[in-house]
C-alpha positions in Angstrom: 0.1 -0.2 -0.1 2.3 2.7 -1.2 1.4 6.3 -0.2 1.6 9.3 -2.3 1.9 12.9 -0.5 -0.7 15.2 -1.6 -1.0 19.0 -1.8 -1.4 21.5 1.0 -3.2 24.7 0.7 -3.0 27.1 3.3 -5.9 29.3 4.5 -5.9 33.0 5.1 -6.0 32.3 8.9 -2.9 30.2 9.2 -4.3 28.7 12.8 -7.1 26.9 10.8 -6.4 23.6 9.4 -5.2 23.1 5.9 -8.2 22.3 3.6 -5.8 20.3 1.3 -4.8 16.8 0.9 -2.2 15.7 3.6 -1.6 12.1 2.6 -2.9 10.0 -0.3 -3.1 6.0 0.6 -3.4 4.4 -2.7 -4.2 0.9 -2.0 -3.8 -1.6 -4.6 -4.0 -5.2 -3.0 -7.9 -5.5 -3.3 -8.3 -8.4 -5.7 -11.1 -7.0 -8.2 -11.8 -9.0 -10.8 -15.0 -8.3 -13.2 -16.5 -11.1 -15.1 -17.0 -11.4 -18.9 -19.9 -10.0 -20.7 -21.6 -13.1 -22.2 -25.1 -11.7 -23.3 -26.6 -8.6 -24.3 -30.7 -7.3 -24.8 -32.5 -4.4 -25.4 -35.9 -3.4 -24.4 -38.1 -2.6 -27.3 -38.3 0.9 -26.7 -34.6 1.0 -26.6 -34.4 2.4 -23.2 -32.8 -0.4 -21.4 -30.0 -2.8 -22.0 -29.3 -5.8 -20.0 -25.8 -7.0 -19.9 -25.0 -10.7 -18.5 -22.1 -11.6 -17.0 -20.3 -15.2 -16.7 -20.4 -15.0 -12.7 -24.3 -14.7 -13.0 -24.8 -11.1 -12.4 -27.1 -9.1 -14.6 -26.7 -5.3 -14.9 -29.3 -3.0 -16.1 -28.2 0.3 -18.0 -30.3 3.2 -19.1 -29.3 4.0 -22.9 -29.6 7.5 -23.0 -27.2 8.0 -20.0 -25.3 4.8 -20.0 -25.8 4.9 -16.2 -26.3 1.4 -14.3 -29.3 1.6 -12.5 -29.7 -2.1 -11.2 -27.7 -4.7 -10.6 -28.8 -8.2 -10.0 -26.9 -10.6 -7.8 -26.5 -14.2 -9.3 -25.2 -17.4 -7.8 -21.7 -18.9 -7.5 -22.7 -22.1 -9.7 -24.4 -19.7 -12.4 -23.0 -20.0 -15.9 -25.2 -17.8 -18.0 -25.3 -18.0 -21.8 -28.2 -15.7 -23.0 -30.7 -13.0 -21.6 -33.7 -11.8 -23.0 -36.0 -8.6 -22.6 -39.6 -9.1 -23.5 -42.2 -6.0 -23.4 -45.4 -5.8 -21.9 -48.1 -3.2 -21.9 -49.3 -2.4 -18.2 -52.2 -0.1 -19.1 -52.4 3.9 -19.7 -49.7 3.6 -22.3 -46.9 2.5 -19.9 -44.8 -0.3 -21.0 -42.4 -2.5 -18.9 -40.0 -5.3 -19.8 -39.7 -8.8 -18.5 -36.2 -10.2 -17.7 -35.3 -13.7 -18.6 -31.9 -15.8 -18.5 -30.9 -19.2 -19.2 -27.5 -20.9 -19.3 -25.9 -24.4 -19.1 -27.8 -25.5 -16.3 -31.2 -25.5 -18.8 -32.9 -23.7 -16.6 -35.5 -20.6 -18.1 -35.5 -18.0 -15.4 -37.6 -14.9 -15.0 -36.1 -12.2 -12.5 -37.7 -10.1 -9.9 -36.4 -7.0 -11.0 -38.2 -5.1 -8.1 -37.0 -7.2 -5.3 -33.6 -8.0 -7.0 -34.0 -11.7 -6.9 -34.7 -15.1 -9.0 -38.0 -15.7 -9.6 -40.3 -18.1 -11.5 -38.3 -20.9 -13.3 -38.9 -23.5 -16.0 -37.2 -26.4 -17.5 -35.9 -25.9 -20.9 -36.4 -29.8 -21.6 -33.8 -30.0 -23.7 -30.2 -29.3 -21.5 -28.0 -26.2 -21.9 -29.8 -23.2 -23.6 -27.6 -21.4 -25.8 -29.6 -18.4 -27.2 -32.9 -17.1 -26.3 -34.5 -15.1 -29.1 -38.0 -13.0 -28.3 -40.5 -12.8 -31.0 -40.3 -9.0 -32.7 -42.4 -6.9 -31.1 -44.3 -5.8 -34.7 -45.3 -9.5 -35.0 -47.0 -9.8 -31.8 -51.0 -9.1 -32.2 -52.5 -7.0 -29.2 -54.4 -9.9 -27.8 -51.4 -12.5 -28.1 -48.7 -13.3 -25.7 -45.1 -12.8 -26.6 -43.0 -16.2 -27.6 -39.4 -16.7 -26.9 -37.6 -19.4 -28.9 -34.6 -21.3 -27.2 -31.7 -22.9 -28.8 -31.3 -26.2 -26.9 -28.5 -28.6 -26.5 -30.4 -31.7 -27.6 -30.6 -30.2 -30.9 -34.0 -28.8 -30.9 -35.5 -25.3 -30.8 -38.3 -24.9 -28.2 -40.9 -22.4 -28.2 -42.0 -20.5 -24.9 -44.9 -18.2 -24.1 -44.7 -15.2 -21.5 -48.0 -14.8 -20.8 -49.1 -11.5 -19.7 -49.7 -11.6 -15.7 -48.5 -14.8 -15.3 -44.7 -15.6 -13.9 -42.3 -17.3 -15.7 -42.4 -19.0 -19.1 -44.8 -21.6 -20.4 -43.8 -24.5 -22.7 -45.7 -24.3 -26.2 -44.0 -26.7 -28.8 -40.7 -28.2 -30.0 -39.4 -28.0 -33.5 -37.8 -31.4 -34.8 -34.5 -32.3 -33.6 -31.6 -32.3 -35.9 -27.9 -33.6 -35.7 -25.7 -32.1 -33.0 -26.5 -29.2 -30.9 -28.6 -25.9 -31.7 -26.7 -23.0 -30.9 -28.6 -20.1 -32.7 -32.0 -19.0 -33.5 -33.4 -16.0 -35.3 -37.1 -14.9 -35.8 -38.3 -14.0 -39.5 -39.9 -10.4 -39.4 -43.2 -11.8 -40.4 -43.2 -14.0 -37.0 -44.2 -17.3 -38.8 -40.8 -18.6 -39.9 -37.8 -19.7 -37.5 -34.2 -20.0 -38.4 -32.1 -22.3 -36.6 -28.4 -23.5 -36.9 -25.7 -25.3 -34.5 -22.8 -27.6 -35.0 -24.1 -29.7 -38.0 -23.0 -26.8 -40.3 -26.7 -26.3 -41.6 -29.2 -23.7 -41.6 -32.9 -24.8 -41.2 -35.8 -22.6 -41.8 -39.1 -24.1 -40.1 -42.7 -23.0 -40.3 -44.2 -22.3 -37.1 -47.6 -23.3 -38.3 -46.9 -26.6 -39.3 -43.8 -27.5 -37.6 -42.2 -28.7 -40.7 -38.9 -27.8 -42.5 -39.3 -25.2 -45.4 -35.6 -24.7 -46.0 -32.1 -26.2 -45.3 -29.0 -24.4 -46.4 -25.7 -26.6 -46.0 -23.1 -23.6 -45.4 -19.4 -24.1 -46.5 -16.2 -22.8 -46.0 -16.7 -19.7 -47.7 -15.5 -20.6 -51.4 -19.3 -20.0 -52.3 -20.1 -23.7 -52.7 -21.1 -26.5 -50.1 -17.9 -28.1 -48.7 -17.2 -31.4 -46.9 -16.1 -29.4 -44.0 -18.7 -28.6 -41.8 -18.5 -25.2 -39.7 -20.1 -24.6 -36.5 -22.6 -22.0 -36.7 -22.8 -19.6 -33.7 -25.2 -17.1 -34.8 -27.8 -16.0 -37.1 -29.4 -12.9 -38.2 -32.9 -12.8 -40.4 -33.3 -9.4 -42.4 -36.2 -7.4 -43.0 -36.4 -8.8 -46.8 -35.7 -12.4 -45.4 -32.1 -12.4 -46.2 -30.6 -15.0 -43.7 -27.0 -14.1 -42.1 -24.8 -16.5 -40.5 -21.4 -16.5 -38.7 -19.5 -19.4 -38.2 -16.3 -21.0 -36.6 -14.5 -20.5 -39.9 -14.4 -16.7 -39.4 -17.2 -16.6 -42.2 -19.7 -14.1 -42.6 -22.3 -15.3 -45.2 -25.3 -13.9 -46.7 -28.1 -16.1 -48.1 -31.3 -15.8 -50.0 -34.2 -16.8 -47.8 -36.5 -18.3 -50.6 -33.8 -20.4 -52.4 -30.9 -20.6 -50.2 -28.3 -19.5 -52.7 -25.4 -17.7 -51.5 -25.4 -13.8 -51.8 -22.3 -13.0 -50.6 -19.4 -14.4 -48.5 -16.7 -12.4 -46.5 -13.5 -13.8 -44.5 -12.9 -10.8 -42.8 -12.4 -12.3 -39.4 -9.5 -14.4 -38.5 -11.6 -16.6 -35.9 -15.0 -17.5 -35.2 -17.7 -15.2 -35.3 -19.9 -15.2 -32.2 -22.2 -12.3 -32.8 -24.6 -10.6 -35.3 -26.7 -7.6 -35.2 -28.6 -5.5 -38.0 -29.7 -2.1 -38.3 -33.4 -1.6 -38.0 -33.6 -0.7 -41.8 -31.9 -3.9 -42.5 -29.2 -2.3 -44.5 -26.2 -2.6 -42.3 -24.9 -5.9 -40.4 -22.4 -5.9 -37.8 -20.2 -9.0 -36.8 -17.8 -9.6 -34.2 -16.4 -12.9 -32.4 -12.8 -14.1 -31.2 -11.1 -11.9 -33.3 -12.0 -8.7 -31.4 -13.1 -6.5 -34.2 -16.4 -5.2 -35.0 -16.8 -5.4 -38.9 -19.6 -3.5 -40.7 -21.2 -4.7 -43.7 -23.4 -2.4 -46.1 -25.9 -3.5 -48.5 -25.2 -1.9 -52.0 -27.7 -0.4 -54.3 -28.8 -2.4 -57.4 -27.3 -1.6 -60.4 -28.7 0.4 -63.2 -27.6 -2.5 -65.9 -28.9 -6.0 -65.3 -26.3 -7.4 -67.4 -23.6 -7.3 -64.8 -23.4 -9.9 -61.6 -24.6 -7.9 -58.9 -22.9 -8.7 -55.5 -25.4 -6.9 -52.9 -23.4 -6.6 -49.9 -19.9 -5.1 -49.1 -17.5 -4.9 -46.4 -16.7 -1.3 -45.3 -14.6 -1.1 -42.4 -14.3 -2.4 -38.7 -13.2 -1.3 -35.2 -11.5 -2.9 -32.2 -12.5 -1.1 -29.4 -12.0 -4.2 -27.1 -9.0 -6.3 -26.4 -10.5 -9.8 -26.0 -13.2 -11.7 -27.7 -16.5 -10.1 -28.2 -19.2 -12.6 -26.8 -22.3 -10.0 -26.9 -23.7 -7.5 -29.1 -27.2 -6.1 -29.6 -28.9 -3.0 -31.0 -31.3 -0.7 -28.9 -33.9 1.0 -31.0 -37.0 2.9 -30.1 -38.7 6.0 -29.2 -36.4 6.3 -26.3 -33.7 7.3 -28.7 -34.4 9.9 -31.0 -31.0 10.5 -32.3 -30.9 7.0 -33.8 -30.2 3.5 -32.9 -27.3 2.5 -30.5 -24.8 -0.6 -30.9 -23.8 -2.2 -27.7 -20.8 -4.7 -27.6 -19.6 -7.0 -24.6 -16.4 -8.8 -24.4 -14.2 -11.2 -22.0 -12.3 -7.9 -21.3 -15.6 -6.9 -19.1 -16.0 -3.9 -20.9 -19.2 -2.6 -22.3 -19.1 -0.2 -25.5 -21.8 2.1 -27.0 -21.7 2.6 -30.9 -23.7 4.9 -33.2 -25.2 2.7 -35.8 -25.8 5.8 -38.1 -22.5 7.5 -37.9 -20.4 4.2 -37.1 -17.6 5.1 -39.3 -17.6 9.0 -38.2 -17.6 8.7 -34.4 -15.7 6.7 -32.0 -17.4 4.3 -29.5 -17.4 5.3 -26.0 -17.1 3.2 -23.0 -20.3 2.7 -21.0 -18.5 1.9 -17.6 -14.9 2.5 -17.2 -15.2 0.2 -13.8 -17.7 -2.7 -14.2 -18.8 -4.8 -11.1 -17.1 -2.7 -8.5 -16.5 -4.3 -5.1 -18.5 -3.0 -1.9 -15.9 -1.3 0.0 -16.5 0.2 3.4 -13.5 1.7 5.8 -13.9 2.5 9.5 -11.6 3.4 12.3 -12.5 0.6 15.1 -11.8 1.0 18.7 -8.6 -0.3 20.1 -8.6 -3.8 21.6 -9.5 -4.2 25.4 -6.5 -3.1 27.7 -4.8 -0.9 25.2 -4.9 2.9 26.1 -7.1 4.7 23.1 -4.5 7.0 20.9 -5.0 8.3 17.7 -2.1 6.7 16.1 -2.8 3.4 17.5 -6.1 3.1 15.7 -5.2 1.6 12.0 -8.2 1.6 9.8 -10.0 -1.4 8.6 -11.3 -1.8 5.0 -14.3 -4.2 4.4 -14.3 -5.6 0.8 -17.4 -7.7 -0.3 -17.5 -9.3 -3.7 -19.6 -12.1 -5.0 -19.8 -14.6 -2.2 -16.9 -13.5 -0.2 -16.4 -10.8 2.6 -12.5 -9.9 3.7 -11.8 -7.6 6.4 -8.3 -6.1 6.3 -6.2 -3.8 8.8 -4.5 -1.1 7.2 -1.0 0.2 8.5 1.1 3.5 8.0 3.9 4.3 5.7 7.6 4.3 7.0 7.8 8.5 6.3 9.0 9.1 9.8 12.4 8.0 9.2 12.9 10.5 6.6 14.0 14.0 6.8 11.5 16.4 6.1 8.4 16.2 4.1 8.5 14.1 1.0 8.0 15.8 -2.5 4.5 15.4 -3.8 4.3 12.4 -5.9 6.9 10.3 -4.4 5.7 6.7 -3.4 6.4 5.7 0.2 6.9 2.5 1.0 4.5 0.8 3.5 5.9 0.0 7.2 4.1 -3.5 6.8 1.9 -5.2 4.8 -1.8 -5.1 5.4 -3.0 -7.5 7.6 -5.7 -9.8 6.7 -8.1 -10.3 9.9 -11.3 -12.0 8.3 -12.7 -14.0 5.4 -16.4 -15.0 5.3 -18.4 -16.7 2.4 -22.2 -16.6 2.2 -23.1 -20.0 2.9 -25.9 -20.3 0.1 -24.0 -19.1 -2.3 -25.7 -16.2 -3.3 -23.8 -12.8 -4.4 -23.6 -10.7 -1.7 -25.6 -7.3 -2.3 -24.8 -5.1 0.5 -22.4 -5.2 3.4 -20.9 -3.1 6.1 -19.0 -2.9 9.3 -19.7 -0.8 12.4 -17.7 2.3 13.4 -16.5 0.7 16.3 -15.3 -2.7 14.7 -17.7 -4.7 16.8 -20.3 -5.5 14.4 -20.5 -6.8 10.7 -23.2 -7.4 8.3 -24.3 -8.7 4.6 -27.1 -9.1 2.7 -27.9 -11.5 -0.2 -31.1 -12.0 -2.1 -32.4 -14.5 0.6 -31.7 -13.0 4.0 -29.3 -10.7 6.0 -26.6 -12.3 8.1 -25.0 -10.3 11.1 -22.1 -11.0 13.4 -20.5 -9.4 16.2 -16.5 -9.3 16.2 -13.9 -9.9 18.7 -10.7 -9.0 18.1 -7.8 -11.1 19.2 -4.1 -10.9 19.5 -1.4 -13.1 17.8 -1.0 -16.4 19.9 0.7 -19.6 19.3 -1.9 -20.8 16.6 -2.5 -17.7 14.9 0.8 -15.6 14.3 -0.9 -12.5 13.4 -3.8 -10.6 14.9 -7.5 -11.7 13.9 -11.0 -11.6 14.4 -13.4 -14.1 15.7 -16.9 -13.9 14.6 -20.1 -14.8 16.1 -23.4 -14.9 14.6 -26.5 -13.3 15.4 -29.7 -14.6 14.7 -32.2 -12.0 13.4 -36.2 -12.5 13.4 -37.2 -14.6 10.7 -39.7 -11.9 9.1 -36.6 -9.6 8.3 -36.4 -9.2 4.5 -33.0 -9.3 2.8 -31.5 -5.7 2.1 -30.4 -3.8 -0.7 -28.6 -1.2 1.5 -27.1 -1.4 4.8 -25.4 0.9 7.3 -24.5 1.1 10.9 -25.8 4.2 12.7 -22.9 5.9 14.2 -22.7 6.3 17.9 -25.0 3.3 18.6 -25.2 -0.3 17.7 -28.3 -0.1 15.4 -28.3 -1.4 11.8 -30.2 0.0 9.3 -31.4 -2.0 6.9 -33.3 -1.0 3.5 -35.4 -3.7 1.7 -35.8 -3.8 -2.3 -39.4 -2.4 -1.5 -38.0 0.6 0.3 -38.9 -0.4 3.8 -36.6 0.8 6.4 -35.8 -1.1 9.5 -33.8 -0.2 12.5 -32.2 -3.3 14.2 -30.9 -3.2 17.9 -28.1 -5.8 17.4 -27.3 -6.3 21.1 -31.3 -6.9 21.8 -31.2 -9.5 19.0 -28.0 -11.1 20.4 -29.4 -11.3 24.0 -32.7 -12.7 22.8 -31.3 -15.6 20.7 -28.5 -17.9 21.5 -28.6 -20.3 18.5 -26.0 -18.3 16.4 -22.6 -19.8 15.9 -20.3 -19.1 19.1 -16.8 -18.1 19.1 -14.5 -20.9 20.6 -14.3 -19.3 24.0 -18.1 -19.5 24.1 -18.1 -23.2 22.8 -15.5 -24.2 25.4 -17.8 -22.6 27.9 -20.5 -24.7 26.9 -19.0 -27.8 26.6 -17.7 -27.3 30.3 -21.1 -26.6 31.4 -22.8 -29.8 29.7 -24.6 -27.9 27.3 -25.8 -30.0 24.6 -24.9 -33.1 26.5 -27.9 -33.6 28.6 -30.9 -35.5 27.0 -34.4 -33.8 28.0 -37.2 -36.7 28.0 -39.6 -35.0 29.9 -42.8 -33.2 28.5 -42.0 -30.4 31.0 -38.8 -29.6 29.9 -39.9 -29.5 26.0 -42.8 -26.8 27.3 -40.2 -24.5 28.8 -38.1 -25.0 25.7 -40.9 -23.7 23.5 -41.9 -21.1 26.0 -38.1 -19.7 26.1 -37.9 -20.1 22.4 -41.3 -17.9 22.1 -40.0 -15.3 24.6 -36.8 -15.0 22.4 -38.7 -14.6 19.2 -40.9 -11.8 21.0 -37.8 -10.0 22.1 -36.4 -10.3 18.7 -39.4 -8.8 17.2 -39.1 -5.7 19.7 -35.5 -5.4 18.7 -36.5 -4.6 15.3 -38.0 -1.0 14.8 -39.8 -0.1 11.4 -38.8 3.5 10.4 -40.8 5.7 8.0 -41.2 3.3 4.9 -40.2 5.3 1.6 -42.0 3.0 -0.6 -45.3 4.9 -0.4 -43.3 7.8 -2.1 -43.9 5.5 -5.5 -47.5 6.6 -5.1 -46.4 10.2 -5.7 -47.8 11.7 -8.9 -44.4 12.9 -9.9 -43.1 9.4 -9.4 -46.1 7.7 -11.6 -45.3 9.9 -14.4 -41.7 8.6 -14.4 -42.7 5.2 -14.5 -44.8 6.0 -17.1 -42.2 7.4 -19.6 -40.3 4.0 -20.5 -39.2 0.7 -19.6 -36.2 2.0 -18.0 -38.0 4.3 -15.4 -40.3 0.9 -14.4 -37.3 -1.2 -13.9 -35.4 1.4 -11.7 -35.0 0.3 -8.1 -37.1 2.0 -5.7 -33.9 3.3 -3.5 -30.7 3.5 -5.8 -28.5 5.1 -2.7 -28.5 5.2 0.9 -26.1 7.3 3.4 -25.9 8.0 6.7 -24.7 11.2 8.5 -21.6 10.8 10.7 -23.3 12.0 13.8 -26.2 9.6 13.2 -28.9 11.8 13.1 -29.7 12.0 9.4 -30.6 9.3 6.7 -30.3 10.3 3.2 -32.1 8.1 0.4 -32.1 8.4 -3.3 -35.7 7.4 -4.5 -36.1 7.2 -8.4 -33.7 9.9 -9.0 -34.8 12.4 -5.9 -33.2 12.4 -2.7 -35.0 12.3 0.8 -33.8 13.2 4.3 -35.3 11.5 7.4 -34.4 12.3 10.8 -33.3 9.1 12.7 -34.3 10.6 16.0 -37.6 11.5 15.3 -38.2 8.5 12.6 -39.7 11.1 10.0 -39.3 12.0 6.8 -38.4 15.9 6.8 -37.0 17.1 3.4 -37.5 16.3 -0.1 -34.6 18.2 -1.7 -35.0 20.1 -5.0 -33.7 18.4 -8.1 -30.1 18.9 -9.5 -31.2 20.0 -12.8 -34.3 20.0 -15.5 -34.6 17.3 -16.3 -33.4 15.5 -13.5 -30.2 13.3 -13.9 -29.4 10.1 -12.5 -27.9 10.3 -8.9 -24.4 8.5 -8.7 -23.3 9.6 -5.2 -24.8 11.3 -2.3 -22.9 12.1 1.0 -22.4 14.1 4.3 -20.0 16.4 5.2 -17.9 15.4 8.2 -19.9 18.1 10.4 -23.1 16.5 9.4 -24.5 19.8 8.5 -24.5 19.4 4.7 -25.4 16.8 2.1 -23.7 16.6 -0.9 -25.4 15.1 -4.1 -23.9 14.4 -7.7 -25.4 13.4 -10.7 -24.5 11.5 -13.8 -23.9 14.7 -15.4 -21.4 15.7 -12.9 -23.6 18.4 -11.7 -22.8 19.0 -7.9 -25.2 20.5 -5.2 -24.9 21.1 -1.7 -27.9 21.1 0.9 -28.4 22.3 4.3 -29.4 19.2 6.3 -31.6 21.1 8.9 -33.5 23.1 6.0 -33.3 20.8 3.0 -32.5 23.9 0.8 -29.3 24.5 -1.5 -26.8 26.2 0.6 -25.4 29.5 -0.4 -22.4 27.8 -2.4 -24.8 25.8 -4.1 -27.1 28.6 -5.2 -24.3 30.5 -6.2 -22.0 27.8 -8.5 -25.0 25.6 -9.6 -24.9 26.9 -13.0 -21.4 27.9 -13.3 -19.3 24.7 -12.3 -15.9 24.7 -13.9 -15.9 22.8 -17.5 -13.2 20.6 -16.3 -15.6 19.3 -13.6 -18.4 18.7 -16.1 -16.1 17.1 -18.6 -14.6 14.6 -15.7 -14.2 11.0 -17.2 -16.5 8.7 -15.8 -19.4 8.8 -13.1 -18.3 10.4 -9.6 -19.3 7.4 -6.9 -17.0 8.5 -4.2 -17.5 11.8 -2.2 -15.1 12.1 0.9 -15.2 15.2 3.4 -12.1 16.0 5.2 -12.8 15.9 9.0 -10.4 18.7 9.6 -12.0 20.9 7.2 -15.9 19.5 6.3 -16.0 22.2 3.2 -12.9 20.3 1.7 -14.6 17.6 -0.8 -12.5 14.9 -2.7 -14.7 13.6 -5.7 -13.5 10.4 -7.3 -14.7 8.5 -10.5 -13.5 5.4 -11.8 -10.9 7.5 -14.2 -10.3 10.7 -12.4 -10.5 12.6 -9.0 -11.4 16.6 -8.0 -10.6 18.3 -4.9 -12.8 21.0 -4.4 -13.1 23.3 -1.3 -16.6 24.8 -1.1 -15.4 27.2 1.7 -13.0 28.9 -1.0 -13.5 30.8 -4.2 -14.3 28.6 -7.0 -12.4 29.4 -10.3 -14.3 28.6 -13.0 -11.4 29.5 -16.0 -10.6 26.3 -18.0 -8.4 26.3 -20.9 -10.2 23.2 -22.5 -13.8 24.9 -21.9 -13.9 26.9 -25.3 -16.0 26.0 -27.8 -13.8 27.6 -30.6 -11.5 25.7 -32.5 -10.7 22.0 -32.7 -9.9 20.3 -29.6 -6.5 18.2 -29.9 -6.4 14.8 -28.6 -4.3 14.3 -25.6 -1.7 11.4 -26.2 -1.8 10.6 -22.5 -3.4 11.5 -19.4 -2.1 14.3 -17.4 -0.1 13.8 -14.4 -1.4 14.7 -10.9 1.1 17.8 -10.8 -0.1 19.1 -13.8 -2.3 21.6 -12.2 -0.7 24.0 -9.6 -0.8 23.0 -5.9 -3.7 24.6 -4.1 -5.6 25.4 -7.0 -9.5 24.9 -6.1 -11.1 22.3 -8.5 -7.8 20.8 -9.0 -8.2 17.7 -11.4 -6.3 14.5 -11.0 -6.5 11.8 -13.7 -5.6 8.2 -12.8 -4.1 6.0 -14.9 -5.7 3.0 -13.1 -9.5 2.4 -12.1 -10.4 3.9 -8.8 -12.8 1.8 -6.6 -13.1 3.9 -3.5 -12.0 7.0 -1.6 -12.3 7.8 2.0 -10.8 9.4 4.5 -8.9 7.0 7.1 -7.8 9.8 9.4 -8.1 13.5 9.8 -5.1 14.1 7.7 -5.2 11.1 5.6 -7.1 9.8 2.3 -7.3 6.2 1.1 -7.9 5.8 -2.4 -8.4 2.0 -3.5 -7.3 1.0 -7.1 -6.6 -1.6 -9.2 -4.7 -1.9 -12.6 -6.3 -3.6 -16.0 -2.8 -5.4 -16.2 -3.3 -7.1 -13.0 -7.2 -7.9 -14.0 -6.2 -9.3 -17.6 -3.8 -11.9 -15.7 -6.8 -14.0 -14.5 -8.7 -13.7 -18.1 -8.0 -16.1 -21.0 -5.5 -14.3 -23.6 -6.9 -12.8 -26.5 -6.3 -14.0 -30.0 -2.5 -13.3 -31.1 -2.7 -10.5 -33.8 0.8 -9.6 -35.4 1.6 -5.9 -35.4 3.3 -4.2 -37.7 7.0 -3.5 -36.8 7.2 -6.2 -34.3 
């Protein structure tokens, strides 16, 4: 954990503390490993794109803002291969999308997006499912249910029905089985014909009315004629005029006449398997991608004026390489939510998701949707010292909680060996740590579900995490090194909660107390008194000391045979359950806010607004008096002392952008809110109104802040100077002091002239030390930023080079001059 000295900017009064950064701790030992993107799907109105990852997680993005508004946690045994979104009318012109997924386990699963957990499951009846293809929306009649075609491992393509108002999929029919595996399915625009292909190297066109094969096309090696060498067809596409496009394991993209099965054009642009195809809405553009990480564009040529010449209707135009690894997922989003035209989304083994313009593909560069996908849940605290030690500030190293997938790790950070140096080090100098970070605790969710929320109390005595099934709480006991354990460690003991406490999407400990604040997916808030739950129930897993005491007292060795003893046990269990129920106090539920007229209008706009979680963000003030929640892009303040909703904060802008970060200042007097457009606002916690600084600068923020790369997801307030803020995105950081004048001049802010492309990101010292709104451009993804001491800031980062060490190597491509 190297340390970099930051800047010091003295105030006008030399006696006041500096508002600048004193020490910047850069932690790089967190094993962040995002999973590969294996499938993409878009809603009918183009407002939502669903991205399925190989570890089972599914992310939902709003296409207009590229904001990831929903993360559905998966399971450790999941192996997803496909995902689908099916539109459904809900009355009064509102449309929602139902989310389905499947994989190698052969389970067709519908997700309960509102509660962030798996819903109704159905069997594919044919083993692993390689692709799901919903019926085109234009083919669905007003009184009919949507159909979904599934490519199954047994060689059959099966049709399932998504009945309106009924969860899950219902089996309808199976098409005749063919040799090998069926890997790809595609609907004809008429909705009456289904195209399938797989390992037999043939394309089959089926009539859905009679289940008879209409046409069989035997693909070749790209020479234009059928070949004895069969290629594995990974993907299919049927255009508006009935042209069938195939991508196979030989790297060929072939265009076939859908009526007679003749080859119209064939291209060997790719050097390896073509895994994905996507077509523009007008059917004149086809995109292909695969193991060779290039996205190739094919365009339909106009018909020649003279019919004597042989006409080749398609041509290869160009290709781009935004990804470094295999491109395994691709889809096109189109609809009323995208007035500027359809967008092409591509996902790869490099875990990245890129957004391309379809109409201006050759003129515009794609942009990265999320520079830091699947960030781990990180939380820092300064726990109290172990019993028997005198509490000293320098004897309280910070703890870092890291939760990702099914694992929870607790680390103890250490300071640097800067005391041996003469004088303060220069800015940018990396200082070696005095010792490596100590790993105190490692836990794993027993059920195998991915963790959706986790936190540790400020005093280091409680830890809680939640998955899609339940909340798990533990009391922590710090122990010093002994003969068995050569280093200090933490011993957890389970605390049993009442059975009716639902899983949480957000967790936080109230500072200055032993109370846990749990926010469920439906917006209900609960305040859980953990010592009361611990006292009421003794069925949790004890520490080894407690277990030893139980064995010494004979607990578990006696055999109760009398009915009187059994009755006493039942009565005691009932009393314990009643005490647990009393230990859980329901706060003001925010789920009733969804019935406000403004929120109802938002939900009726498009599918993205209907799929957004009720509560996206939650934070607690450092003094434990205030709770702030982001409810469908609006921020509400609750008073934890009176348990009342006291303020509804004014919007950041019109229209209101998605909110990416909320945090209180160190003195708990101000709430800072940041949107996806980098609009920054500060509100008084007492009045709920914008502060003087926010009222003055809301419309005149520096252009360099508005152009800051990435979405701001971390806000850190300096304990010595609460008005000093450190804003961090995954690609950059910004230091703002709200108590000092803000300079809006920016060399890159002018609109005149052509902006030159930077060959490299500027260094941390590119701006003068002490400049307000100072930008720090980061070479590695930033995962978390928080103060661990009054004069020390922790920044957790991880390099892509370390991430790619555990990813399958991409296809080798010879570069000129090497």
